[in-house]
C-alpha positions in Angstrom: 15.1 129.1 -52.3 15.3 128.6 -56.0 16.5 132.2 -56.4 19.4 131.4 -54.0 20.3 128.2 -56.0 20.5 130.2 -59.3 23.3 132.5 -58.0 26.5 131.6 -59.8 28.9 133.2 -57.2 29.2 133.3 -53.5 29.0 137.1 -53.5 25.7 137.0 -55.4 24.3 134.3 -53.0 25.2 136.4 -49.9 23.7 139.5 -51.5 20.4 137.7 -52.2 20.3 136.1 -48.7 20.9 139.5 -47.0 18.1 141.0 -49.0 15.8 138.1 -47.9 16.9 138.5 -44.3 16.0 142.2 -44.4 12.6 141.4 -45.9 11.9 138.8 -43.1 13.1 141.1 -40.4 10.7 143.8 -41.7 7.8 141.4 -41.8 8.4 140.4 -38.1 8.7 144.0 -37.0 5.8 145.3 -39.1 2.7 146.7 -37.6 0.5 144.1 -39.3 0.3 140.8 -37.3 1.4 137.8 -39.3 -0.9 134.8 -39.5 0.3 131.3 -38.6 1.1 130.4 -42.2 3.3 133.5 -42.8 5.2 132.9 -39.6 5.8 129.3 -40.5 7.0 130.3 -44.0 9.5 132.9 -42.8 10.8 130.8 -39.9 11.3 128.0 -42.4 13.3 130.4 -44.6 15.5 131.3 -41.7 16.1 127.7 -40.9 17.1 127.1 -44.6 19.5 130.1 -44.6 21.0 128.8 -41.3 21.6 125.4 -42.9 23.4 127.1 -45.8 26.0 128.3 -43.3 24.8 131.8 -42.5 24.3 133.2 -39.0 20.7 133.9 -37.8 20.3 136.3 -34.9 16.5 136.8 -34.9 13.3 134.9 -35.4 13.6 132.8 -32.2 10.6 134.3 -30.5 8.4 133.8 -33.7 9.5 130.1 -33.7 8.5 129.8 -30.0 5.1 131.3 -30.8 4.6 128.6 -33.4 4.7 126.0 -30.6 1.4 127.2 -29.3 -0.3 126.7 -32.7 -2.8 123.9 -33.0 -1.8 123.2 -36.6 0.6 120.3 -37.1 2.7 121.9 -39.8 3.2 125.2 -37.9 4.1 123.4 -34.7 6.5 121.1 -36.6 8.5 123.9 -38.1 8.6 125.6 -34.7 10.0 122.5 -33.0 12.4 122.0 -35.9 13.8 125.5 -35.6 14.2 125.2 -31.9 15.9 121.8 -32.2 18.5 123.3 -34.6 19.0 126.9 -33.5 18.2 127.3 -29.8 20.9 126.4 -27.3 20.5 125.4 -23.7 21.6 128.8 -22.5 18.9 130.7 -24.4 16.7 133.1 -22.4 13.7 131.5 -24.2 14.3 128.0 -22.7 11.6 128.5 -20.0 9.0 129.4 -22.6 10.1 126.4 -24.7 9.8 124.1 -21.7 6.3 125.4 -20.9 5.2 124.8 -24.5 6.7 121.2 -24.4 4.9 120.5 -21.1 1.6 121.6 -22.5 2.0 119.3 -25.5 3.0 116.4 -23.3 -0.1 117.0 -21.2 -2.3 117.3 -24.2 -2.5 113.5 -24.8 -2.5 114.3 -28.5 -0.2 111.7 -29.8 1.0 113.8 -32.7 1.9 116.8 -30.5 3.4 114.5 -27.8 5.6 113.0 -30.5 6.9 116.4 -31.7 7.6 117.4 -28.1 9.5 114.2 -27.3 11.6 114.5 -30.5 12.5 118.1 -29.6 13.6 117.0 -26.1 15.7 114.2 -27.6 17.3 116.4 -30.3 18.3 119.1 -27.8 19.2 116.6 -25.1 20.6 119.3 -22.8 21.0 119.0 -19.0 18.3 121.7 -18.6 15.9 119.5 -20.6 16.8 116.5 -18.5 16.1 118.5 -15.3 12.7 119.5 -16.6 11.4 116.3 -18.1 13.4 113.3 -16.8 10.8 112.6 -14.2 7.8 113.1 -16.6 8.9 110.9 -19.5 9.0 107.6 -17.6 5.4 108.1 -16.6 4.4 108.6 -20.2 6.4 105.5 -21.2 4.7 103.1 -18.8 1.2 104.7 -18.8 -1.5 102.2 -19.9 -3.3 104.7 -22.3 -0.1 105.9 -24.1 -0.2 105.0 -27.8 2.5 102.8 -29.3 4.1 105.6 -31.4 4.4 107.8 -28.3 5.9 104.9 -26.3 8.5 104.5 -29.0 9.4 108.2 -28.9 9.3 108.3 -25.1 11.7 105.3 -24.8 14.2 106.8 -27.2 13.9 110.2 -25.7 14.6 108.8 -22.2 17.6 106.9 -23.6 19.0 110.2 -25.0 18.6 112.0 -21.6 20.1 109.1 -19.7 23.2 109.1 -22.0 23.7 112.8 -21.5 22.7 113.2 -17.8 22.4 109.8 -16.2 22.4 111.3 -12.7 19.1 113.2 -13.5 17.1 110.2 -14.6 15.5 108.8 -11.4 15.2 105.0 -10.9 11.8 104.2 -9.4 8.7 102.1 -9.8 8.7 102.6 -13.5 11.8 100.4 -13.9 10.0 97.2 -13.1 7.1 98.2 -15.5 9.3 99.2 -18.4 10.8 95.7 -18.5 7.4 94.3 -19.4 7.5 96.4 -22.6 9.6 93.5 -24.0 6.3 91.6 -24.1 4.5 94.4 -26.0 2.7 93.4 -29.2 4.0 96.3 -31.1 7.6 95.4 -32.2 8.5 99.1 -32.6 7.9 99.6 -28.9 9.9 96.4 -28.1 12.8 97.6 -30.2 12.9 101.1 -28.6 12.4 99.6 -25.1 15.2 97.1 -25.7 17.7 99.9 -26.5 16.7 101.7 -23.4 16.8 98.7 -21.1 20.2 97.6 -22.4 21.8 101.0 -21.6 20.1 101.1 -18.1 21.1 97.5 -17.3 24.8 98.2 -18.0 24.8 100.6 -15.0 22.0 99.1 -12.9 21.9 95.3 -13.6 20.0 94.5 -10.4 17.1 96.7 -11.4 16.5 95.0 -14.7 17.5 91.4 -14.1 14.0 90.2 -14.8 14.5 91.3 -18.4 16.6 88.2 -19.1 13.7 85.7 -19.2 11.5 88.2 -21.2 14.3 88.8 -23.7 14.8 85.1 -24.2 11.1 84.6 -24.6 10.8 87.4 -27.2 14.0 86.2 -29.0 12.6 82.7 -29.2 9.4 83.9 -30.8 11.4 85.8 -33.4 13.9 83.2 -34.5 11.3 80.4 -34.6 8.8 82.4 -36.7 8.6 82.4 -40.4 9.2 85.7 -42.3 5.5 85.9 -43.1 4.6 86.0 -39.4 6.3 89.3 -38.9 5.7 90.9 -42.3 5.9 94.5 -41.1 9.3 93.8 -39.4 10.8 91.4 -41.9 13.8 92.7 -43.7 14.7 90.8 -46.9 13.4 87.5 -45.5 15.0 88.0 -42.1 12.4 88.5 -39.3 13.1 91.5 -37.1 16.9 91.4 -37.5 17.6 94.6 -35.6 15.4 93.7 -32.7 17.1 90.3 -32.6 20.5 92.0 -32.4 19.4 94.3 -29.6 17.9 91.4 -27.6 21.2 89.4 -28.0 23.1 92.5 -26.8 20.9 92.9 -23.8 21.5 89.3 -22.8 25.3 90.0 -22.8 24.8 92.3 -19.8 24.1 89.2 -17.7 25.6 85.8 -16.9 23.9 82.7 -18.3 20.4 82.3 -16.9 20.2 80.2 -13.8 16.7 78.9 -14.5 17.3 75.6 -16.5 14.1 76.2 -18.6 15.2 79.7 -19.6 18.7 78.5 -20.3 17.5 75.6 -22.4 15.3 77.9 -24.4 18.2 80.4 -25.0 20.4 77.5 -26.1 17.7 76.4 -28.6 17.5 80.0 -29.9 21.3 80.1 -30.5 21.3 76.7 -32.1 18.5 77.8 -34.4 20.4 81.0 -35.4 23.5 78.8 -36.2 21.4 76.4 -38.2 19.8 79.2 -40.2 23.3 80.5 -41.1 23.9 77.1 -42.9 20.7 77.3 -45.0 20.9 78.5 -48.6 20.2 82.3 -48.9 16.7 83.2 -49.7 17.8 86.3 -51.7 21.0 87.2 -53.5 20.8 90.8 -52.4 23.4 92.1 -50.1 20.8 93.4 -47.7 19.6 89.9 -47.0 23.1 88.6 -46.1 23.9 91.7 -44.1 20.8 91.3 -41.9 21.3 87.5 -41.5 25.0 88.0 -40.6 24.3 90.8 -38.1 22.1 88.4 -36.1 24.6 85.6 -36.5 27.6 87.6 -35.2 25.7 89.0 -32.3 24.6 85.4 -31.4 28.3 84.3 -31.5 29.2 87.2 -29.3 26.6 86.0 -26.7 28.0 82.4 -26.9 31.5 83.7 -26.3 30.3 85.9 -23.4 28.6 83.0 -21.7 31.5 80.6 -22.4 29.6 77.7 -20.9 28.3 75.6 -23.8 31.2 73.6 -25.4 29.0 72.5 -28.3 27.9 76.0 -29.2 31.4 77.3 -28.9 32.8 74.7 -31.3 29.9 75.3 -33.8 30.4 79.0 -33.6 34.1 78.5 -34.4 33.3 76.3 -37.4 30.8 78.8 -38.7 33.3 81.6 -38.4 35.9 79.4 -40.2 33.6 79.5 -43.2 33.8 83.3 -43.3 37.6 83.4 -43.3 37.7 82.9 -47.1 34.5 84.9 -47.9 34.8 87.4 -50.7 33.4 90.1 -48.5 36.2 91.9 -46.6 34.0 93.0 -43.7 33.0 89.4 -43.0 36.6 88.2 -43.0 37.5 91.0 -40.6 34.6 90.1 -38.2 35.3 86.4 -38.4 39.0 87.0 -37.5 38.0 89.3 -34.6 35.5 86.9 -33.2 37.8 83.9 -33.5 40.4 85.9 -31.5 38.0 85.8 -28.6 37.0 82.1 -29.2 40.7 81.1 -29.0 40.7 82.0 -25.3 38.0 79.4 -24.5 39.4 76.0 -23.4 36.5 74.4 -25.3 37.0 76.0 -28.7 40.8 76.6 -28.7 41.5 73.3 -30.5 38.8 74.1 -33.0 40.3 77.5 -33.7 43.7 75.9 -34.3 42.4 73.9 -37.2 42.1 77.1 -39.2 45.7 78.1 -38.8 46.7 77.6 -42.4 43.8 79.7 -43.6 44.8 82.5 -41.2 48.4 82.3 -42.3 47.3 82.5 -45.9 45.2 85.6 -45.1 48.3 87.2 -43.5 50.2 86.7 -46.8 47.5 87.5 -49.4 45.0 89.9 -47.7 44.9 93.4 -49.3 43.3 95.2 -46.4 45.8 96.1 -43.6 43.1 96.0 -40.9 42.3 92.4 -41.8 46.0 91.5 -41.8 46.3 93.0 -38.3 43.3 90.9 -37.1 45.0 87.8 -38.6 48.2 88.6 -36.6 46.0 89.0 -33.4 44.4 85.6 -34.1 47.7 83.8 -34.6 48.8 85.3 -31.3 45.7 84.2 -29.6 45.7 80.6 -31.0 49.4 80.1 -30.2 50.4 77.3 -27.8 53.4 75.0 -27.4 52.2 72.7 -30.2 52.3 75.4 -32.9 54.5 78.2 -31.4 57.5 77.7 -33.7 55.3 77.7 -36.9 53.4 80.8 -35.8 56.5 82.7 -34.8 58.2 81.8 -38.1 55.2 83.0 -40.1 55.1 86.3 -38.1 58.7 86.8 -38.8 58.2 86.2 -42.5 55.3 88.7 -42.6 57.3 91.2 -40.6 59.6 91.8 -43.6 56.7 93.2 -45.6 54.3 94.3 -42.9 52.8 97.8 -42.8 54.9 100.2 -40.7 51.9 101.0 -38.5 51.7 97.5 -37.0 55.4 96.5 -37.0 56.0 97.4 -33.4 53.0 95.4 -32.2 54.1 92.4 -34.2 57.6 92.6 -32.8 56.2 92.7 -29.2 54.0 89.7 -29.9 56.8 87.6 -31.5 59.1 88.4 -28.5 56.3 87.4 -26.0 55.5 84.1 -27.8 59.1 83.2 -28.3 59.8 83.6 -24.6 56.5 82.1 -23.4 56.6 78.9 -25.4 60.4 78.4 -25.6 61.1 74.7 -24.9 64.7 75.1 -26.3 66.1 78.5 -25.4 68.6 78.3 -28.3 65.5 78.7 -30.5 64.5 81.7 -28.4 67.9 83.4 -28.9 67.8 82.7 -32.7 64.3 84.2 -32.9 65.1 87.4 -31.1 68.3 88.0 -33.1 66.3 87.3 -36.3 63.7 89.8 -35.0 66.4 92.4 -34.6 67.8 91.7 -38.0 64.4 92.0 -39.8 62.9 94.9 -37.9 65.6 96.4 -35.7 64.1 99.9 -35.8 60.9 98.5 -34.1 62.6 96.5 -31.5 62.2 98.5 -28.3 64.6 98.5 -25.4 62.2 96.2 -23.5 62.8 93.4 -26.1 66.6 93.4 -26.0 66.7 94.0 -22.3 64.5 90.8 -21.9 66.8 88.6 -24.0 69.8 89.7 -21.9 67.9 88.9 -18.7 67.0 85.4 -19.9 70.5 84.6 -21.2 72.1 85.7 -17.9 69.5 83.7 -15.9 70.0 80.4 -17.9 73.4 78.8 -17.8 72.5 76.3 -20.6 72.1 79.0 -23.2 75.0 81.4 -22.5 77.6 79.7 -24.7 75.2 79.4 -27.6 74.1 83.0 -27.2 77.7 84.2 -27.3 78.5 82.1 -30.4 75.3 83.2 -32.2 75.7 87.0 -31.6 79.4 86.8 -32.6 78.4 85.3 -35.9 75.6 87.8 -36.4 77.9 90.7 -35.8 80.1 89.6 -38.7 77.5 90.9 -41.1 78.6 94.0 -42.9 75.5 96.0 -41.8 74.2 95.3 -38.2 71.4 97.1 -36.6 72.4 99.0 -33.5 70.2 96.9 -31.2 72.2 93.8 -32.3 75.4 95.6 -31.4 73.9 96.3 -27.9 73.0 92.7 -27.4 76.3 91.5 -28.8 78.3 93.9 -26.7 76.5 92.9 -23.5 76.6 89.1 -24.1 80.2 89.0 -25.3 81.3 91.2 -22.3 79.7 88.6 -20.0 80.3 85.3 -21.8 82.8 86.0 -24.5 85.2 83.7 -22.6 83.0 80.7 -23.4 83.8 80.9 -27.1 87.4 82.3 -26.8 88.9 78.8 -27.2 87.9 78.8 -30.9 90.7 80.5 -33.0 87.9 82.0 -35.1 86.5 83.9 -32.1 89.7 84.6 -30.1 89.6 87.5 -27.6 91.3 89.9 -30.1 89.0 89.0 -32.9 86.0 89.6 -30.6 87.3 93.0 -29.6 88.1 94.1 -33.1 84.7 93.0 -34.3 82.9 95.1 -31.7 85.2 98.0 -32.1 84.6 98.1 -35.8 81.0 99.0 -35.0 81.9 101.6 -32.4 82.1 104.7 -34.7 78.7 103.9 -36.3 76.7 103.8 -33.1 74.9 106.4 -31.0 76.3 107.6 -27.7 74.4 105.2 -25.4 75.6 102.2 -27.4 79.2 103.5 -27.4 78.9 103.8 -23.6 77.8 100.2 -23.4 80.7 99.1 -25.6 83.2 100.9 -23.4 81.8 98.8 -20.5 82.3 95.7 -22.6 85.9 96.7 -23.2 86.7 97.0 -19.5 85.0 93.6 -19.0 87.3 92.2 -21.6 90.3 93.5 -19.6 89.2 91.1 -16.8 88.2 88.2 -19.1 91.2 88.4 -21.5 94.3 89.9 -19.8 96.3 89.2 -23.0 94.5 92.1 -24.9 94.6 94.5 -22.0 97.2 96.8 -23.7 95.1 96.9 -26.9 92.1 98.0 -25.0 94.0 100.6 -22.9 95.3 102.1 -26.2 91.7 102.6 -27.3 90.7 104.1 -24.0 93.8 106.3 -24.0 93.1 107.8 -27.5 92.1 111.4 -27.8 88.8 110.4 -29.3 87.8 108.9 -25.9 89.7 111.0 -23.3 88.7 114.2 -25.0 85.3 113.2 -26.2 82.7 116.0 -26.4 80.2 113.8 -24.6 80.7 113.9 -20.9 79.4 110.4 -20.3 81.8 108.8 -22.8 84.7 110.9 -21.5 84.1 110.0 -17.9 83.8 106.3 -18.7 87.0 106.3 -20.7 89.0 108.1 -17.9 87.6 105.9 -15.1 88.0 102.6 -17.0 91.5 103.4 -18.1 92.5 104.3 -14.5 90.8 101.2 -13.2 92.6 98.9 -15.6 96.0 100.6 -14.8 96.1 100.7 -11.0 93.8 97.8 -10.0 95.2 94.4 -9.2 93.9 91.3 -10.9 91.9 90.3 -7.8 90.3 93.7 -7.5 89.5 93.7 -11.2 87.9 90.3 -10.9 85.8 91.5 -8.0 84.7 94.8 -9.6 84.1 93.3 -13.0 82.7 89.9 -12.0 79.9 88.3 -14.0 76.4 89.8 -13.6 74.3 88.0 -11.1 70.9 86.5 -12.2 68.2 89.1 -12.6 65.2 88.7 -10.2 62.3 87.4 -12.1 59.4 89.7 -12.5 56.6 90.6 -14.9 57.8 90.7 -18.4 58.3 94.3 -19.5 57.5 93.3 -23.0 54.0 92.1 -22.0 53.5 95.3 -19.9 54.4 97.4 -23.0 52.0 95.4 -25.2 49.2 95.9 -22.6 50.0 99.6 -22.5 49.8 99.8 -26.3 46.4 98.2 -26.2 45.1 100.9 -23.7 44.2 101.1 -20.0 41.8 98.6 -18.4 38.4 99.2 -16.9 35.9 96.8 -15.4 35.0 95.6 -18.9 38.5 94.3 -19.1 37.2 91.3 -17.2 36.4 90.2 -20.7 40.1 90.3 -21.5 40.3 87.2 -19.3 38.6 85.5 -22.3 40.8 87.2 -24.9 44.2 86.0 -23.7 44.9 82.3 -23.1 47.2 83.0 -20.2 49.2 85.9 -18.8 52.9 86.2 -18.6 54.0 84.4 -15.5 57.1 86.2 -14.4 56.7 87.1 -10.8 56.8 90.4 -9.0 59.4 90.8 -6.3 58.7 90.3 -2.7 54.9 90.0 -2.6 53.4 90.6 0.8 52.1 87.6 2.6 48.7 87.4 4.1 47.6 85.4 7.1 50.9 83.5 7.2 50.5 80.2 9.1 53.5 78.3 7.7 56.6 79.2 5.7 58.6 76.8 3.5 61.5 77.3 1.1 60.5 76.8 -2.5 62.3 74.7 -5.0 65.5 76.4 -6.1 65.0 75.4 -9.7 65.4 78.3 -12.2 61.9 78.7 -13.6 60.4 81.5 -15.7 57.5 81.5 -13.3 59.7 83.4 -10.9 58.0 82.0 -7.9 61.2 81.3 -6.1 61.7 85.0 -5.4 60.0 85.0 -2.0 58.9 82.4 0.5 55.5 81.0 0.0 52.9 81.1 2.7 49.6 79.5 3.3 46.5 81.6 3.6 44.3 80.7 6.5 41.4 82.3 8.3 42.4 84.6 11.1 42.4 82.7 14.4 39.4 83.4 16.7 40.2 85.3 19.8 39.5 83.5 23.0 40.2 86.5 25.2 36.8 88.0 25.1 33.2 86.9 24.7 32.1 90.3 23.4 31.3 90.5 19.7 31.7 93.7 17.7 28.5 93.6 15.7 29.7 96.5 13.5 32.9 94.8 12.5 33.2 93.1 9.1 36.2 91.1 10.1 34.2 89.4 12.9 31.8 87.8 10.4 31.9 84.1 9.9 32.9 82.7 6.5 29.8 82.5 4.3 28.7 79.2 2.9 29.5 78.5 -0.8 27.5 80.7 -3.2 24.8 79.1 -5.4 26.4 77.6 -8.5 29.9 77.6 -7.0 30.3 73.8 -7.6 29.2 74.1 -11.2 31.6 76.9 -11.9 34.4 75.0 -10.1 33.8 72.0 -12.3 34.1 74.1 -15.4 37.6 75.2 -14.4 39.0 71.7 -14.0 39.8 71.6 -17.8 40.5 75.3 -18.3 42.5 78.1 -16.6 40.8 81.3 -17.6 37.3 82.7 -17.4 34.6 84.0 -15.1 34.5 82.1 -11.8 31.5 83.9 -10.2 29.1 86.6 -11.1 26.1 88.2 -9.5 24.5 91.6 -9.8 27.2 93.3 -7.8 30.5 91.5 -8.4 32.2 89.6 -11.1 35.2 87.4 -10.3 37.5 86.4 -13.2 40.6 84.2 -13.3 43.7 83.9 -15.3 46.2 81.3 -14.3 49.1 79.2 -15.5 50.9 76.2 -14.0 54.3 74.8 -14.7 55.5 71.6 -12.9 54.7 72.1 -9.2 54.4 75.9 -9.3 51.6 78.1 -10.4 50.3 81.7 -10.4 46.7 82.8 -10.4 45.5 86.3 -11.2 42.1 87.0 -9.6 40.1 90.0 -11.0 37.4 91.5 -8.9 35.0 93.7 -10.9 32.5 96.1 -9.4 29.5 96.0 -11.7 27.7 98.8 -9.9 28.2 102.6 -9.8 28.7 102.5 -6.0 32.0 102.0 -4.2 32.8 98.7 -2.4 34.2 99.5 1.1 36.4 97.3 3.3 36.9 94.9 0.4 38.7 91.9 1.9 39.2 88.7 -0.2 40.8 85.8 1.8 42.0 82.4 0.6 41.2 79.8 3.2 42.8 76.3 3.4 41.9 73.5 5.8 44.5 72.1 8.1 45.1 69.1 5.8 45.4 71.3 2.7 47.9 73.7 4.4 50.5 70.9 4.6 50.1 70.0 0.9 49.6 73.4 -0.7 51.6 76.6 -0.2 49.6 79.7 -1.2 50.9 83.3 -1.1 48.4 86.1 -1.7 49.0 89.8 -2.3 46.7 92.2 -0.5 44.2 94.3 -2.6 43.0 97.9 -2.2 40.1 97.9 0.4 38.1 100.4 -1.8 36.8 99.3 -5.2 35.3 102.2 -7.2 32.1 101.8 -9.1 32.8 100.3 -12.5 36.4 99.5 -11.6 38.3 96.3 -11.1 41.2 95.3 -8.8 43.6 92.4 -9.3 45.0 90.0 -6.7 47.9 87.6 -7.4 48.1 84.2 -5.8 51.4 82.3 -6.0 51.0 78.5 -5.6 53.4 75.7 -4.8 52.2 72.0 -4.7 54.2 70.3 -1.9 52.3 67.0 -2.1 49.2 65.5 -3.6 45.9 66.9 -2.1 42.2 66.2 -2.4 40.4 69.4 -1.4 40.3 72.9 -2.9 40.9 76.2 -1.2 37.9 78.5 -0.4 37.9 82.2 -1.6 35.9 84.3 0.9 35.1 87.9 -0.1 33.7 90.4 2.4 32.8 94.1 1.7 30.2 96.8 2.3 28.0 97.9 -0.5 25.6 100.8 0.1 25.9 100.3 3.9 25.0 96.6 3.6 27.6 94.0 4.6 28.2 91.4 1.8 29.8 88.0 2.5 30.2 85.3 -0.1 32.5 82.3 -0.7 33.5 80.3 -3.8 35.7 77.3 -4.4 39.1 78.4 -5.9 39.8 76.0 -8.8 43.3 74.8 -7.7 43.1 71.1 -8.3 45.6 68.3 -8.5 45.5 68.0 -12.3 46.7 71.6 -12.6 50.2 70.3 -11.8 50.1 67.8 -14.7 52.9 67.9 -17.2 51.9 66.1 -20.5 54.1 63.2 -21.6 54.3 61.9 -25.1 54.6 58.1 -25.4 54.6 55.5 -28.2 52.0 52.7 -28.2 54.5 50.2 -27.0 55.7 52.4 -24.1 52.2 53.2 -23.1 51.0 49.6 -22.7 54.3 48.5 -21.1 53.8 51.2 -18.5 50.1 50.3 -18.3 50.9 46.7 -17.3 53.5 47.8 -14.7 50.7 49.7 -12.9 48.5 46.6 -12.6 48.2 46.6 -8.8 44.5 46.8 -7.9 45.2 49.8 -5.6 46.8 51.7 -8.5 43.8 51.6 -10.8 40.5 53.4 -10.4 37.6 52.8 -12.9 34.3 54.6 -13.3 31.5 53.8 -15.6 29.0 56.6 -15.9 26.2 58.1 -18.0 27.2 61.0 -20.4 25.9 64.4 -19.2 26.8 66.3 -22.3 26.7 65.5 -26.1 29.4 62.9 -26.9 31.5 64.9 -29.4 35.0 63.6 -30.1 36.5 67.0 -30.7 35.2 68.4 -27.4 36.4 65.3 -25.6 39.9 65.7 -27.0 39.9 69.4 -25.9 38.8 68.4 -22.4 41.5 65.8 -22.0 44.2 68.2 -23.2 42.7 70.9 -20.9 42.8 68.4 -18.0 46.6 68.5 -18.4 47.6 65.1 -19.9 49.0 64.5 -23.4 46.5 63.1 -25.8 48.2 60.1 -27.4 47.0 59.5 -31.0 47.0 56.0 -32.6 47.9 54.3 -29.4 44.7 52.4 -28.5 43.7 49.6 -30.9 40.2 51.0 -30.8 40.3 54.4 -32.6 37.2 55.6 -30.8 39.0 55.4 -27.4 41.0 58.2 -25.9 44.3 57.7 -24.0 46.5 60.2 -22.2 49.7 60.3 -20.2 51.3 62.8 -17.9 53.2 63.3 -14.7 51.9 65.1 -11.6 54.6 67.3 -10.2 54.8 68.1 -6.5 57.7 69.4 -4.5 58.3 66.1 -2.8 57.6 63.6 -5.6 56.5 63.0 -9.2 53.5 60.7 -9.9 53.1 59.1 -13.3 49.6 58.9 -14.6 47.9 57.0 -17.5 44.3 57.3 -18.5 41.9 55.6 -20.9 38.5 56.9 -21.8 36.1 54.5 -23.7 32.9 56.0 -25.0 29.9 53.9 -25.9 27.8 56.1 -28.3 24.8 53.7 -28.4 24.4 53.5 -24.7 25.5 57.1 -24.1 28.0 55.9 -21.5 31.7 56.3 -20.7 34.2 54.0 -19.0 37.1 55.9 -17.5 40.2 54.1 -16.2 43.1 55.8 -14.4 46.3 54.2 -13.3 48.9 56.0 -11.2 51.5 54.9 -8.7 49.3 56.2 -5.8 45.8 55.1 -5.1 44.5 58.5 -3.7 45.8 60.3 -6.8 44.0 57.8 -9.1 40.8 58.3 -7.1 41.0 62.1 -7.2 41.8 62.4 -10.8 39.1 60.0 -11.8 36.5 62.1 -9.8 37.6 65.3 -11.4 37.7 64.0 -15.0 34.4 62.0 -14.7 32.5 65.3 -14.0 33.6 66.7 -17.3 31.7 64.3 -19.5 
């Protein structure tokens, strides 16, 4: 080897290697049999030559012969050569497999370890076929040494990743879980990696691992570094095992056993507490290990999304990292806070860091960190801060990296539309967006602003005036010309009375941009000109002269030529009435899902069953409806409110969903029919999950080992839309999958529900989405039931959960001064209008969490209204189709007694009672 290294040129190296190869070949073919040492030496030389980049076409048989040696060094070189040079198609694979089987059966831990390493390194399908049934037996055998168990667990993990269909599930699965209790932490670490991967595909088989993982994690995080000396890394006890255990727990919902759940909560609190302690070492390895455990714990807190106190604490901890000198920590903090922003419990806590995030957007050097800052601003945006966030995004857009400009444009357009209270602000924002980054404004963006302006009468005049002024700039982006041409062609008459924007000036302004534009834009402007002929007859001759010019009638582009000829002819022969009919104002566009949001989702990549987590990453979906959804189980039809609403729920009649009527014509029962099954009773934990959704709209409603149900919903006035995601957590298809929303007779008269059917087949690992359109006709007390029936592996499954559509969802917050509040409070002094409840606190009495819950409940949180600053007051209006019900609430906490007094006053006794019941359960 040293002779090779001495060579100063490539040619000299090749010459020396060829000489050595010839020498090794002659030794292998010689009459004299080589001893084990010589074989090992020459095979080792061949391996080195191969690693230098030269082809080796002999020596394989000699390497296989080394496997039968009883000397460790010879066997090691043989296995190493095979792992590197022998492929799965080799003719020697049968001999290799026999040698491996012999070593596995030898019960010599050293030889077994070498064989297992070889299987894992090769990891071929042939290896899996030969040993996938044998390795689990070695793993769970009582007499297997710890080092071999480690190798066996990692070897099985490798085979499962390459050929999962060849690894049989059997009795060993229940026994491998108990390796989490093994005294050897190396075995526990390897077993945790294996169980985590297996549990992702077969959660039911390994559900018992949850309690064992929590128990092991508890012992680690509560131990001192001296207790686990062999596995303590820079004063952090077993950090990588802790990370693996936390990741395993993310494969399952929160534990149902209160004792296990309490112990897990204690573990997570301990991890958060340790993060606040002064570092025990200044070395980067210490902080890396400590932060690895912390971030994985925060990921688990976010995954469970069930402990408000932990969520807020996690948010505060991440907030400390936003200004950390380490770039990676800032990146991870921003990424985790994006997810936290989706939780109703921690959203307000995330918003407190808005200035820090905006500062990161302006000063951060790393583009990936800036992109995460943009994502976080998008996630934390709501009506209270939308204008500030959109303004900051627009400022950043002027200097943003080209790679992320298109995504920022889409996000600004979505936020501007979603949170526009005043649509003049929306128009200004989109035009500013086009001015700053016109090249990155896709067609979907300017199409959308056209749709909204046409659909809203109150903004049409302002839009016409604004685009007219914007077009007067010497240099206009072509997208601005498109928007201006379309809007002035439709609504230019609304500003024609001003001498500064007379019809002729409008036309000349647009035509001055004509020769600078592409063919599609010119075609749009020609359509605008013919619209002007109808709107402004006084400039008809001027427009006809333009259409009659050779540059139009003899244009090389067929589309422009055809338009010019047809428009000129139309303006010449058509009467005024015909022109008015043909060129009348565009009708309102049917409301449907925003194409901008669809484009952003497409840019982020297609969804899988893991996208149920996206429910927790977006505060709410775009609510523009799809056209003509099919109705299911229609029992009543009513005409929705005609008010123009971006929810778009007025596009089709709403219907109630009710269970299919029972047939009375036959007493025979089809025992093989799924549809004949009765509605199942509520699933365990359904009431608890239902209560969690009273103050939030997004999250996981139900989860067991087969199915996960996620919700995303938004409500506006008396209308709402709910997206229900059904995720198949198994690898087996669900057949005859039938979800049905069921309303009682009383509820049907108060709540109109319209559901879209879903695909009856749900593939393993996939998800399907169901849309429910909601209209509140009058106040109601009950909640609908969601019944799901399907076949899994030949077994009929039937479960029911409460659908969290509650009266407070139709709350619209109302801001009031202290004087107005108490004046209205006194007006609602009738005993039947007030309901009061005094109750014991069920959760920690944290002021920030209480504020978040009151805001999530739907009312406005009124600051500095109550004389006692410790009290919370709120105001809002319940919107139904038939009436509006004003509501005032007052929550008085008593920290010493750990009690609350909740008082609600509304104009209707039943509403006061229902709202009091719903809100009391939250504290």
